[in-house]
C-alpha positions in Angstrom: 137.7 115.5 59.8 134.5 116.7 58.6 133.5 113.1 57.8 134.3 112.0 61.3 132.2 115.0 62.7 129.3 114.1 60.5 129.4 110.5 61.5 129.4 111.5 65.3 126.5 113.9 64.8 124.5 111.2 62.8 125.4 108.7 65.7 124.2 111.2 68.2 120.9 111.9 66.5 120.0 108.2 66.0 120.6 107.5 69.6 118.7 110.5 70.9 115.9 109.5 68.6 115.8 105.9 69.8 116.0 107.1 73.5 113.1 109.4 72.8 111.1 106.7 71.0 111.5 104.4 74.3 110.1 107.3 76.5 107.3 108.0 74.3 106.3 104.3 73.5 106.7 102.8 77.0 106.1 103.8 80.6 109.7 104.1 81.6 109.6 107.6 82.5 106.6 107.3 84.6 108.1 104.1 86.5 111.4 106.0 87.0 109.6 109.2 88.2 107.4 107.0 90.5 110.3 105.2 92.0 112.5 108.2 92.5 110.4 111.1 93.0 107.1 110.0 94.3 108.2 107.0 96.7 111.2 107.9 98.8 113.6 105.7 100.4 113.5 107.4 104.0 116.9 106.2 104.9 118.5 107.6 101.7 117.6 111.0 102.4 118.5 110.6 105.9 114.9 111.0 107.2 113.4 109.0 110.2 110.2 110.8 110.6 108.8 110.9 114.2 104.9 110.4 114.1 102.3 110.2 116.4 100.9 106.5 116.3 97.3 107.3 116.8 94.5 105.5 115.0 92.2 107.1 112.5 89.1 106.1 110.4 89.8 108.2 107.3 92.2 107.0 104.7 94.9 109.3 103.7 93.5 109.9 100.3 89.8 109.7 101.4 89.0 106.7 99.4 87.7 103.5 100.8 89.8 101.0 102.6 91.5 98.3 100.3 89.3 95.4 99.4 92.1 93.0 100.4 92.2 94.6 103.8 88.5 94.5 104.3 88.4 90.7 103.0 91.0 89.9 105.8 89.7 92.2 108.5 86.9 89.6 109.0 89.7 87.3 110.6 91.5 89.8 112.7 93.8 93.0 112.5 95.8 93.5 109.4 99.5 94.4 109.3 100.9 95.8 106.3 104.8 96.2 105.6 105.9 98.3 102.8 109.3 98.5 101.3 111.3 98.7 98.1 114.3 97.0 96.6 117.0 99.6 97.3 116.2 100.9 101.0 118.5 100.5 103.8 115.9 101.3 106.4 113.9 98.6 104.9 116.8 96.1 105.4 117.0 97.1 108.9 113.6 96.6 109.7 112.9 93.3 107.9 114.5 91.1 110.6 112.3 92.8 113.2 109.3 92.2 111.1 110.5 88.5 110.8 111.1 88.1 114.5 107.8 89.5 115.4 105.6 87.2 113.2 108.2 84.3 113.3 108.3 84.0 109.3 110.9 84.3 106.9 110.6 86.0 103.4 112.6 87.3 100.7 112.7 91.2 100.0 111.2 90.9 96.7 108.4 88.6 97.9 104.8 89.3 98.2 103.5 87.4 101.3 100.0 87.1 102.5 99.6 85.1 105.5 97.5 84.8 108.9 99.6 84.1 112.1 98.5 83.6 115.7 99.6 86.6 117.8 98.9 86.1 121.4 95.6 84.1 120.7 94.4 86.4 118.0 94.7 85.9 114.2 96.7 88.8 112.5 96.9 89.0 108.6 100.5 89.8 107.8 101.0 91.2 104.2 104.5 91.9 102.9 104.4 94.5 100.1 107.6 95.4 97.9 106.3 98.3 95.8 108.9 97.3 93.2 107.1 93.9 92.6 103.7 93.8 94.0 100.4 93.9 92.0 98.8 97.3 91.6 96.1 97.0 94.3 98.8 96.4 96.9 101.0 99.2 95.7 98.1 101.6 95.7 97.6 100.7 99.4 100.8 102.6 100.4 99.4 106.1 99.6 95.9 104.8 100.9 97.3 104.4 104.5 100.2 107.0 104.5 98.2 109.0 107.1 101.1 111.5 107.7 101.6 112.0 104.1 105.3 110.9 104.2 105.5 109.4 100.7 108.4 107.0 101.8 109.3 103.4 102.8 109.5 101.6 104.9 105.9 102.0 106.1 104.3 99.8 108.6 100.3 100.1 108.7 97.9 98.3 111.2 94.3 98.2 110.5 91.9 97.2 113.1 88.2 98.0 114.2 87.0 101.2 116.2 83.8 102.6 117.3 82.9 105.7 115.5 79.5 107.5 116.4 77.5 104.3 116.6 79.2 102.3 114.0 82.2 99.9 114.0 84.5 100.7 111.3 88.1 100.0 110.1 90.5 101.9 112.2 94.2 102.3 111.3 97.6 104.0 112.2 100.8 103.8 110.3 104.6 104.1 111.4 107.6 104.8 109.2 111.2 104.4 108.7 113.1 102.7 111.6 110.6 104.2 114.1 112.9 107.0 115.3 114.5 104.5 117.5 118.2 103.3 117.7 118.1 99.7 118.4 116.3 96.7 116.8 114.9 95.6 120.4 113.2 99.0 121.0 111.8 98.9 117.6 110.5 95.3 118.1 109.1 96.3 121.3 107.0 99.4 120.0 105.6 97.5 117.1 104.6 94.5 119.4 102.8 97.1 121.8 101.1 98.5 118.7 100.1 95.2 117.4 98.6 94.3 120.9 96.8 97.5 121.1 95.2 96.8 117.7 94.3 93.3 119.0 92.6 94.8 122.0 90.6 97.2 119.9 89.7 94.4 117.6 88.4 92.1 120.2 86.4 95.0 121.9 84.8 95.8 118.6 84.4 92.8 116.4 81.0 91.7 117.6 79.5 95.0 116.3 81.4 94.8 113.0 79.2 94.5 110.0 81.4 94.2 106.8 80.0 95.7 103.5 
């Protein structure tokens, strides 16, 4: 009996030691913490935040706008769609986004493409934070204007007039937009995109990219 107990204790110590080594020598803990604690699946916690869809010049972190956004902003407004692998609200919203831009993509896919939306170029970027490059992932926090820390997040960057200067001007929406049907969600996003197009066309002549 004592021999069996000794073997069990030894096995437990070996397994615990191996697991501890994994945590020490890899970034497993950080990645798990980032996925579960820092970035929430809004539908998983039954949260569908109602936000004011106003535009702002200042990013959520106070940092400069993402370089990939600025590169595309010379062509027209930029639409960012953020999601993660396991996210029911993301799955609800994805067909809405695909219908709006008339494109198809897999949920794991990173997609960066320019589409014609009512005669104006709009750059669409689909970002799955479980698979995308770090600069794309970082944009989630950068444009999280209401500090929701969750997905899905939809961000529109356009141009606005600020005290004599034309600058990047953005807004973000979250979850299933606090609406109960896909046709209503699509209409809201279409209206928001058109507003960003109107702002862009009103201000693009005075825009001087850095």
